[in-house]
C-alpha positions in Angstrom: 0.0 0.0 0.0 2.8 2.5 0.9 4.5 1.9 -2.4 1.4 2.6 -4.3 0.8 5.8 -2.3 4.3 7.0 -3.0 3.8 6.7 -6.7 0.8 8.9 -6.7 1.5 12.5 -7.8 1.2 15.3 -5.3 -1.8 17.6 -5.7 0.6 20.3 -7.0 2.1 17.9 -9.6 -1.4 16.9 -10.7 -2.5 20.6 -11.1 -0.2 22.6 -13.5 -1.3 25.9 -12.0 -0.6 24.7 -8.4 2.7 23.4 -9.5 3.7 26.7 -11.2 2.7 28.8 -8.1 4.4 26.3 -5.8 7.6 26.6 -7.8 7.5 30.4 -7.7 6.6 30.4 -4.0 9.6 28.2 -3.2 12.0 30.6 -5.0 10.3 33.6 -3.3 10.6 32.1 0.2 14.2 30.9 -0.3 16.8 32.6 -2.5 14.6 35.6 -3.3 14.0 36.4 0.4 17.8 36.1 1.0 18.5 38.6 -1.8 15.9 41.3 -0.9 18.3 43.5 1.0 20.9 43.5 -1.8 18.2 44.1 -4.4 16.7 47.0 -2.5 20.2 48.6 -2.3 21.0 48.2 -6.0 22.0 44.6 -6.9 20.1 43.4 -10.0 18.9 39.8 -9.3 19.7 38.5 -12.7 20.0 34.8 -11.8 16.7 34.9 -9.9 15.0 36.5 -12.9 16.2 33.5 -15.0 15.1 31.1 -12.3 11.6 32.6 -12.1 11.3 32.1 -15.8 12.3 28.5 -15.5 9.6 28.1 -12.8 7.0 29.4 -15.2 6.4 32.9 -13.8 6.4 34.6 -17.2 4.3 32.2 -19.3 0.8 31.6 -17.8 -0.9 34.6 -19.6 0.5 33.6 -23.0 -2.1 31.6 -24.8 -1.9 29.8 -28.2 -1.5 32.1 -31.2 -2.9 35.5 -30.2 -5.4 34.1 -27.7 -5.1 35.2 -24.0 -3.8 32.7 -21.6 -4.4 32.5 -17.8 -4.0 36.1 -16.7 -5.1 35.3 -13.1 -2.3 32.8 -12.6 0.2 35.2 -14.1 -0.9 37.9 -11.6 -0.7 35.4 -8.7 2.8 34.4 -9.7 3.8 38.1 -9.6 2.1 38.6 -6.3 4.0 35.6 -4.8 7.2 37.4 -5.7 6.1 40.9 -4.7 4.9 39.5 -1.3 8.6 39.0 -0.5 10.4 41.6 -2.7 8.5 44.3 -4.5 11.4 45.3 -6.7 11.7 41.8 -8.1 7.9 41.5 -8.4 7.9 44.7 -10.5 10.5 43.2 -12.8 8.4 40.1 -13.2 5.6 42.4 -14.5 8.1 44.0 -16.9 9.0 40.6 -18.2 5.4 39.4 -18.3 4.0 42.5 -20.2 6.9 42.4 -22.7 5.9 38.8 -23.4 2.4 40.1 -24.0 3.8 42.6 -26.6 5.7 39.8 -28.4 2.8 37.4 -28.5 0.3 40.0 -29.7 2.7 41.5 -32.3 1.9 38.7 -34.8 5.5 39.3 -36.1 7.2 36.0 -36.9 10.5 37.5 -35.9 9.2 38.2 -32.4 7.0 35.1 -31.8 8.0 31.5 -32.2 11.4 30.7 -30.7 12.1 34.3 -29.7 8.9 34.4 -27.6 9.6 31.0 -26.1 13.1 32.1 -25.0 11.5 35.2 -23.4 8.7 33.4 -21.5 11.2 30.8 -20.3 13.4 33.5 -18.8 16.4 32.6 -21.0 16.4 36.2 -22.3 15.0 39.2 -20.5 13.0 42.2 -21.6 11.2 45.3 -20.4 8.5 47.8 -21.2 9.1 51.5 -22.1 5.5 52.5 -22.2 5.2 54.9 -19.3 5.6 58.0 -21.5 3.2 56.8 -24.3 0.5 56.0 -21.7 0.9 59.5 -20.3 0.9 60.9 -23.8 -2.4 59.1 -24.7 -3.9 60.6 -21.5 -2.8 64.1 -22.4 -0.3 64.3 -19.5 2.9 64.7 -21.5 4.1 64.6 -25.1 5.6 61.6 -26.8 9.4 61.6 -26.3 10.5 59.4 -29.1 10.1 60.5 -32.8 10.2 58.1 -35.7 11.1 59.4 -39.2 10.1 57.1 -42.1 13.0 55.9 -44.2 13.8 53.1 -46.7 12.9 49.8 -45.1 11.6 51.2 -41.8 12.2 54.2 -39.5 14.9 56.2 -37.9 14.1 56.9 -34.2 15.5 59.7 -32.0 14.8 60.9 -28.4 15.2 59.9 -24.8 13.0 57.7 -22.6 13.6 58.1 -18.8 12.9 55.4 -16.2 12.8 52.1 -18.1 13.3 49.1 -15.7 14.7 45.6 -16.1 17.2 46.7 -18.7 20.8 45.6 -19.4 23.2 45.5 -22.3 21.7 42.2 -23.7 18.1 43.1 -22.8 15.3 44.7 -24.9 12.1 46.7 -24.4 8.8 47.3 -26.1 8.7 51.1 -26.9 6.6 53.5 -28.9 7.4 56.5 -31.1 5.4 59.2 -32.8 5.8 59.1 -36.6 7.0 62.4 -38.1 5.7 64.0 -41.3 2.1 63.1 -40.9 -0.5 65.3 -42.7 -1.9 68.2 -40.6 -4.4 67.0 -38.0 -3.3 63.4 -38.2 -1.1 61.3 -35.9 0.4 57.9 -36.1 2.6 55.9 -33.7 4.7 52.8 -34.3 5.5 50.3 -31.5 8.7 48.3 -31.8 11.2 46.1 -29.9 14.3 48.1 -28.9 17.4 46.0 -28.4 19.7 47.7 -26.0 22.9 46.6 -27.8 21.8 47.9 -31.2 23.5 50.8 -33.0 22.3 54.2 -31.9 21.0 53.0 -28.5 22.6 54.2 -25.2 21.8 53.4 -21.6 22.2 56.4 -19.3 22.2 56.4 -15.5 19.1 57.6 -13.6 19.1 59.4 -10.2 19.0 57.1 -7.2 15.6 56.0 -5.9 14.4 55.7 -2.4 13.6 52.0 -3.1 13.6 49.7 -6.2 17.3 50.4 -6.8 18.0 46.8 -8.0 15.5 47.1 -10.9 18.2 48.1 -13.4 16.3 51.2 -14.3 17.9 53.4 -17.0 17.2 56.2 -19.4 17.3 55.2 -23.0 18.9 57.6 -25.5 18.2 56.8 -29.2 20.2 58.5 -32.0 19.2 57.7 -35.5 18.3 54.2 -34.4 17.0 52.2 -37.3 14.1 49.8 -36.9 12.9 47.5 -39.7 10.3 44.8 -40.2 11.9 42.4 -37.7 11.4 44.9 -34.8 7.9 46.1 -35.5 5.3 45.2 -32.8 2.4 47.3 -34.1 2.1 49.9 -36.9 -0.1 51.8 -36.5 0.1 51.3 -32.7 -3.1 53.0 -31.4 -5.7 50.4 -32.3 -3.3 47.6 -31.2 -2.8 49.3 -27.8 -6.6 49.6 -27.4 -6.7 45.8 -27.6 -4.0 45.0 -25.0 -4.4 48.0 -22.6 -6.7 46.2 -20.1 -4.4 43.2 -20.0 -1.4 45.5 -19.5 -3.0 47.1 -16.5 -4.5 43.9 -15.0 -1.1 42.2 -15.0 0.4 45.1 -13.0 -2.1 44.6 -10.2 0.0 41.6 -9.0 2.6 44.0 -7.8 0.3 45.9 -5.5 -1.5 42.8 -4.3 1.7 41.1 -3.4 3.1 44.1 -1.5 -0.2 44.3 0.4 0.0 40.6 1.3 3.5 41.0 2.5 2.5 43.9 4.7 -0.4 41.9 6.2 2.0 39.0 6.9 4.3 41.3 8.7 1.4 42.5 10.9 0.6 38.9 11.9 4.3 38.3 12.7 4.3 40.8 15.5 0.8 40.0 16.8 2.0 37.6 19.5 4.3 40.2 21.1 2.3 43.4 20.3 -1.3 42.4 19.8 -2.3 43.7 23.2 -1.6 47.3 22.1 -1.9 46.9 18.3 -5.6 46.1 18.8 -6.2 49.8 19.1 -4.9 50.6 15.6 -7.0 51.0 12.5 -6.5 48.8 9.5 -5.9 45.6 11.4 -4.6 42.5 9.5 -7.9 40.6 9.5 -9.7 43.6 8.1 -7.1 44.3 5.4 -7.0 40.6 4.5 -10.8 40.5 3.9 -10.5 43.6 1.7 -7.6 42.1 -0.2 -9.4 38.8 -0.7 -12.4 40.7 -2.1 -10.1 42.6 -4.5 -8.5 39.3 -5.6 -12.0 38.0 -6.5 -12.7 41.1 -8.5 -9.4 41.0 -10.4 -9.7 37.3 -11.2 -13.2 37.9 -12.7 -11.8 40.8 -14.8 -8.9 38.6 -15.9 -11.2 36.2 -17.6 -11.6 38.7 -20.5 -8.3 40.7 -20.7 -8.9 41.8 -24.3 -12.5 43.1 -23.8 -13.1 46.5 -25.3 -16.2 47.7 -23.5 -15.8 51.1 -21.8 -17.4 50.0 -18.6 -15.1 47.0 -18.4 -12.1 49.2 -18.9 -13.3 51.6 -16.2 -13.5 48.6 -13.8 -10.0 47.5 -14.7 -8.7 51.0 -14.0 -10.6 51.2 -10.7 -9.2 47.8 -9.6 -5.7 48.9 -10.4 -6.2 52.1 -8.3 -7.7 50.1 -5.5 -4.6 47.8 -5.5 -2.4 50.9 -5.1 -4.4 52.5 -2.4 -4.6 49.2 -0.5 -0.9 48.7 -0.7 -0.3 52.2 0.7 -2.7 51.6 3.7 -1.4 48.1 4.4 2.3 49.1 4.3 1.7 52.1 6.6 -0.4 50.0 9.0 2.4 47.4 9.0 4.9 50.1 10.1 2.6 51.2 12.9 2.1 47.6 14.0 5.8 47.0 14.1 6.7 50.2 16.0 10.3 51.3 16.3 11.7 48.0 14.9 9.8 48.8 11.6 11.6 52.1 11.3 15.0 50.4 11.0 16.5 50.7 7.5 17.0 47.0 7.4 13.4 46.2 8.3 11.2 44.5 5.6 8.4 46.7 6.9 10.4 49.9 6.1 11.3 48.6 2.7 7.7 47.7 2.0 6.5 51.2 2.8 8.9 52.5 0.2 7.8 49.9 -2.3 4.2 50.8 -1.7 5.0 54.4 -2.7 6.3 53.0 -6.0 3.1 51.0 -6.5 1.2 54.2 -6.2 3.3 56.4 -8.6 4.4 54.0 -11.3 2.5 54.5 -14.6 -0.4 54.4 -14.5 -0.2 56.3 -11.2 -3.2 56.8 -9.0 -3.8 60.3 -10.3 -3.4 59.1 -13.9 -5.9 56.3 -13.2 -8.4 58.6 -11.6 -8.0 61.1 -14.5 -8.8 58.4 -17.0 -11.8 57.1 -15.0 -13.2 60.6 -14.8 -12.7 61.1 -18.6 -14.4 57.8 -19.5 -17.2 58.3 -17.0 -18.1 61.8 -18.2 -21.6 61.9 -19.9 -21.4 62.0 -23.7 -22.6 65.3 -25.2 -25.4 65.0 -27.7 -24.4 65.1 -31.4 
């Protein structure tokens, strides 16, 4: 009987989703936890990024062809990482969303083997879409300009704040096309290889957290892009298709930071519960709110390419809720920990700084609320 039982697969082995999340959780609670201090202070966890890919953290949302995969599992994988290290969790999002760009490009040069190497973590990529998202919302102008030329475009400009970069990495970025007729605009989205001619990585000022994310400014000087680099041309209708999935994936970062903060509150409960009971935002209350938000996001994740306005408003609102909840949970964790949470080496102190990044990274809370207000405004009669 015992021999027969030993041959039976474990529940995780029988369930691919459980196996994936278990593998990611094992990395998060082991080598990733050991590296959090170094990552916070500026060491890029390259080997862990490769290992997370091997564990499946970058592939769940990639379906066959152009079909969506399991976005909810991808978000949970990111949250498992972010629960321990927000910086690494954010880089998981960079890798995941870059994989989404590649899959949805329909470009044979960017799908197939190239996509498989990306989602397995063999090669690493990023997203440089902060500026275009703000530009589409009317917050700032497009910073990259593409001039049509024989066989493609020449691109010039500078993009600040692009994370998960390195000399052998790449990023999905967008440029405005020059020379369009008056009153018309056009954008092209493409894969930018950091080691290509005309591409320079420039140092950014130091952050208060997230220093290990390999965040650089990208300077492009007459950088040529041809057919093999094109993700979408024109880009605007393509972005309308993937924008909800882009934002939904990012919620895993805030959900994970929130869960980590709640875990820290429970950790001090045996010693400090007698006085912490007088604080607001107690761990059981925050956990109930987080669980309800998880249910909402998992429902939204069933249709990540839906185009309805009300659906997109719900996605934006869920992303804003994840930011606001991360801020509240991290601050409450600091109050629950007391003086020990104010030490620079404390995970509680680090998580407070990470939660600030959750709230300001594009789309920031103010950007989200601006878009919700715009989309919710009554339409004027024709």
